[in-house]
C-alpha positions as CSV (number, residue, x, y, z in Angstrom):
1,X,15.1,-162.7,127.1
2,X,16.0,-165.5,129.8
3,X,14.1,-168.8,130.7
4,X,11.4,-170.7,127.9
5,X,8.3,-169.4,126.6
6,X,6.2,-171.3,125.6
7,X,4.8,-171.3,122.2
8,X,1.3,-170.9,122.4
9,X,-1.4,-171.8,119.7
10,X,-1.6,-170.0,116.0
11,X,-4.0,-167.3,115.9
12,X,-3.6,-166.5,120.0
13,X,-1.5,-163.2,121.0
14,X,2.3,-164.2,121.4
15,X,3.5,-164.7,125.1
16,X,5.2,-161.6,125.2
17,X,2.3,-159.4,124.7
18,X,0.3,-161.6,127.0
19,X,2.8,-161.2,129.7
20,X,2.8,-157.5,129.0
21,X,-1.4,-157.2,129.3
22,X,-0.9,-159.2,132.6
23,X,1.5,-156.6,133.9
24,X,-0.8,-153.7,132.6
25,X,-3.9,-155.5,134.0
26,X,-2.7,-156.0,137.4
27,X,-1.2,-152.5,138.0
28,X,-4.7,-151.1,136.7
29,X,-6.5,-149.8,139.6
30,X,-10.1,-150.3,138.0
31,X,-9.2,-154.0,138.4
32,X,-11.2,-155.3,141.8
33,X,-9.5,-157.8,143.0
34,X,-7.8,-158.7,146.0
35,X,-4.1,-158.8,146.7
36,X,-4.0,-163.0,146.6
37,X,-6.4,-163.1,143.7
38,X,-3.9,-160.9,141.6
39,X,-1.5,-163.8,142.4
40,X,-4.1,-166.4,141.2
41,X,-4.6,-164.3,137.9
42,X,-0.6,-164.2,137.8
43,X,0.0,-167.6,138.8
44,X,-2.4,-169.4,136.0
45,X,-1.3,-166.8,133.2
46,X,2.7,-167.2,133.8
47,X,2.4,-171.0,134.0
48,X,0.3,-171.7,131.0
49,X,2.7,-169.0,129.1
50,X,5.8,-171.0,130.4
51,X,4.2,-174.4,128.9
52,X,3.0,-175.6,132.5
53,X,-0.7,-175.6,131.8
54,X,-0.4,-179.1,133.3
55,X,0.6,-177.7,136.8
56,X,-2.6,-175.5,136.8
57,X,-5.0,-177.9,139.3
58,X,-6.8,-176.9,142.2
59,X,-4.7,-178.3,144.4
60,X,-1.5,-176.1,143.2
61,X,-3.5,-172.8,143.3
62,X,-4.6,-173.8,147.0
63,X,-0.9,-174.5,148.2
64,X,1.0,-171.9,145.8
65,X,-1.4,-169.2,145.6
66,X,-3.6,-169.1,149.0
67,X,-1.1,-170.8,151.4
68,X,-2.9,-174.0,152.1
69,X,-0.6,-176.7,153.6
70,X,0.0,-179.9,152.1
71,X,-3.2,-181.5,153.3
72,X,-5.3,-179.2,151.5
73,X,-8.0,-181.0,149.9
74,X,-10.2,-179.1,146.9
75,X,-13.0,-181.4,147.9
76,X,-13.6,-180.4,151.1
77,X,-12.1,-176.8,150.7
78,X,-13.8,-174.9,148.1
79,X,-11.7,-171.8,148.5
80,X,-10.0,-172.1,144.6
81,X,-13.7,-172.5,143.1
82,X,-14.7,-169.6,145.0
83,X,-11.9,-167.4,144.2
84,X,-12.2,-168.1,140.6
85,X,-15.7,-166.9,140.2
86,X,-14.7,-163.9,141.4
87,X,-11.8,-163.6,139.4
88,X,-13.8,-164.2,136.1
89,X,-16.3,-161.7,137.4
90,X,-13.6,-158.8,137.9
91,X,-12.1,-159.7,134.6
92,X,-15.7,-159.5,132.7
93,X,-16.3,-156.2,134.5
94,X,-12.7,-154.6,133.8
95,X,-13.3,-155.5,130.2
96,X,-16.8,-154.0,129.9
97,X,-15.4,-150.7,131.5
98,X,-12.0,-149.7,131.9
99,X,-10.6,-152.2,129.6
100,X,-12.9,-152.0,126.7
101,X,-10.4,-151.0,124.3
102,X,-7.1,-153.5,125.5
103,X,-6.1,-155.9,122.0
104,X,-5.5,-158.8,124.4
105,X,-7.7,-160.4,126.6
106,X,-7.0,-162.7,129.4
107,X,-10.3,-164.9,130.6
108,X,-10.3,-168.0,132.9
109,X,-13.2,-170.4,131.0
110,X,-16.2,-171.9,133.3
111,X,-14.7,-175.1,134.4
112,X,-11.0,-174.8,134.0
113,X,-8.4,-173.1,135.8
114,X,-5.9,-172.5,132.6
115,X,-6.6,-169.1,131.4
116,X,-7.8,-168.2,127.5
117,X,-5.5,-165.6,125.5
118,X,-7.6,-163.8,122.9
119,X,-7.4,-160.8,120.4
120,X,-10.1,-158.0,120.5
121,X,-10.9,-155.0,118.0
122,X,-12.2,-152.4,118.8
123,X,-13.7,-149.5,116.1
124,X,-13.6,-146.6,118.5
125,X,-9.8,-145.3,118.1
126,X,-8.0,-142.2,119.7
127,X,-9.9,-139.3,119.5
128,X,-8.2,-135.8,118.2
129,X,-7.4,-134.9,121.8
130,X,-5.5,-138.2,122.4
131,X,-1.8,-137.8,123.1
132,X,0.8,-138.7,120.6
133,X,2.7,-142.3,121.1
134,X,6.4,-141.5,121.7
135,X,8.1,-141.9,118.6
136,X,11.2,-141.0,116.6
137,X,10.9,-141.3,112.9
138,X,13.2,-139.9,110.5
139,X,12.2,-138.4,107.2
140,X,13.6,-141.2,105.3
141,X,11.6,-143.6,106.9
142,X,10.9,-146.7,104.3
143,X,7.1,-147.9,104.1
144,X,8.6,-151.6,103.1
145,X,10.0,-152.1,106.7
146,X,7.9,-153.1,109.3
147,X,7.4,-151.1,112.4
148,X,9.0,-151.6,115.7
149,X,7.5,-151.4,119.3
150,X,10.0,-150.7,122.0
151,X,10.8,-151.6,125.5
152,X,13.4,-150.6,127.9
153,X,13.3,-153.5,130.6
154,X,16.0,-151.9,132.5
155,X,15.6,-152.1,136.4
156,X,14.9,-148.0,136.9
157,X,15.7,-148.4,140.7
158,X,19.7,-149.5,140.0
159,X,20.9,-146.1,139.4
160,X,23.7,-146.6,136.9
161,X,22.3,-149.3,134.6
162,X,19.4,-146.9,134.6
163,X,21.6,-144.3,133.2
164,X,23.3,-146.5,130.6
165,X,19.9,-148.0,129.5
166,X,18.5,-144.5,128.9
167,X,22.1,-143.8,126.7
168,X,21.6,-147.3,124.9
169,X,17.8,-146.7,124.4
170,X,18.3,-143.2,122.9
171,X,21.3,-143.7,120.3
172,X,19.5,-147.4,119.2
173,X,16.7,-145.5,118.4
174,X,18.6,-142.9,116.5
175,X,20.0,-145.4,114.6
176,X,17.1,-147.8,113.6
177,X,15.0,-144.3,112.8
178,X,17.8,-143.6,110.3
179,X,18.1,-147.0,108.9
180,X,14.2,-146.0,107.7
181,X,12.2,-147.9,110.6
182,X,9.1,-146.6,112.2
183,X,9.7,-146.7,115.9
184,X,6.9,-146.5,118.9
185,X,8.1,-146.4,122.2
186,X,6.0,-148.7,124.9
187,X,4.3,-146.3,127.0
188,X,3.8,-146.6,130.8
189,X,0.8,-147.9,132.4
190,X,-0.4,-144.6,133.2
191,X,-0.3,-143.1,129.8
192,X,-3.7,-144.9,129.0
193,X,-4.3,-143.1,125.8
194,X,-0.7,-143.7,124.2
195,X,-1.2,-147.5,125.5
196,X,-4.2,-148.0,123.7
197,X,-2.9,-146.6,120.5
198,X,0.3,-148.9,120.6
199,X,-2.4,-151.5,121.4
200,X,-4.4,-151.0,118.0
201,X,-0.7,-151.1,116.5
202,X,-0.4,-154.7,117.7
203,X,-3.4,-155.8,116.4
204,X,-1.3,-156.0,113.0
205,X,1.4,-158.3,113.9
206,X,2.5,-159.2,110.7
207,X,3.5,-155.5,110.3
208,X,5.2,-155.3,113.5
209,X,7.9,-156.6,115.4
210,X,8.8,-155.9,119.6
211,X,12.4,-155.0,120.4
212,X,13.0,-155.5,124.3
213,X,16.6,-153.9,125.8
214,X,18.2,-153.9,128.9
215,X,20.9,-153.0,130.9
216,X,22.0,-155.6,133.7
217,X,24.1,-155.0,136.7
218,X,26.8,-157.7,136.9
219,X,29.6,-157.6,139.3
220,X,32.1,-156.1,137.3
221,X,30.3,-154.5,134.9
222,X,27.1,-154.2,132.8
223,X,25.4,-156.2,130.6
224,X,23.8,-154.6,127.2
225,X,21.1,-157.1,125.7
226,X,18.6,-156.8,122.9
227,X,15.6,-159.5,121.9
228,X,13.6,-158.8,118.7
229,X,10.3,-160.8,118.5
230,X,7.9,-161.6,115.8
231,X,5.0,-161.0,117.1
232,X,2.8,-163.4,114.9
233,X,4.6,-166.3,116.5
234,X,6.5,-165.3,119.4
235,X,9.4,-166.3,117.7
236,X,13.1,-164.8,118.2
237,X,14.3,-163.1,115.1
238,X,17.6,-161.8,116.8
239,X,18.9,-162.0,120.3
240,X,22.3,-160.9,121.6
241,X,24.0,-159.0,124.4
242,X,27.4,-157.4,124.8
243,X,29.5,-157.2,128.1
244,X,31.1,-154.1,129.1
245,X,33.6,-153.4,132.2
246,X,32.0,-151.3,135.1
247,X,32.4,-147.5,134.9
248,X,31.9,-144.6,137.5
249,X,30.2,-143.1,134.9
250,X,28.1,-143.9,131.8
251,X,30.6,-143.9,128.9
252,X,29.0,-142.2,125.8
253,X,31.3,-143.6,123.1
254,X,31.4,-147.0,124.2
255,X,27.6,-147.4,124.4
256,X,27.4,-146.0,120.7
257,X,29.6,-148.4,119.8
258,X,27.5,-151.2,121.3
259,X,24.0,-149.7,120.2
260,X,25.6,-149.8,116.5
261,X,26.3,-153.1,117.1
262,X,22.8,-154.0,118.0
263,X,20.7,-151.8,115.4
264,X,22.8,-153.6,112.9
265,X,21.9,-156.9,114.1
266,X,18.1,-156.1,114.4
267,X,18.1,-154.1,111.0
268,X,19.9,-157.3,109.3
269,X,17.1,-159.6,111.4
270,X,14.2,-157.1,109.8
271,X,15.4,-156.8,106.3
272,X,16.7,-153.0,106.4
């Protein structure tokens, strides 16, 4: 929600999953990159997803990422080429080790600074000792309905918004589960086994949709928003929001009403 996201070529992972893969990659301690090369990776990926791959040139990277001044000349200062080589090597090592099972891979092809994004399938699945993925599934789950991967994007640092966001999420999950959808909560980066299980689910985007929900603080209250995305194409299926006046404490009844509206919107869009 907010901002234009480019459509990538058919067959590639959708933008939403690419950005999620980037976040996971940058947060992982096994990725052996300097802080500036993490900025390098973030810059080229976000520019590409935003539809600005034409801006990814050695000069722009040198100035915007590495802090060179306007006189920077990639022909005489090889910093971008050198760091791109290090970045490619670090990515290759990560995907051969800790990231061997991640479903969406990011690479910087030789001779270019524009990243590529590909699906990766693994024959190895979670073992019996793998912690279960967070789920909420009603006994009346409808096998004909798609699965939904839910991510709460509310800023946890904002106390009141986080409290509203938790109540909104819980109520929306309960209503969608009652409608018969199979639901999965996007796990934190630390829950690697659960993240891998979710990744395997996302390898079948014809059967799964993403639902981003958030509560945004505003000057006079809160904005409750939701956005369902088709993972096959990145197309937004439904997106809406409701503004609520500021309250000192979360009001469960009003949040229930907003969650009911969101659940109805999502269910109708996804055929529930």
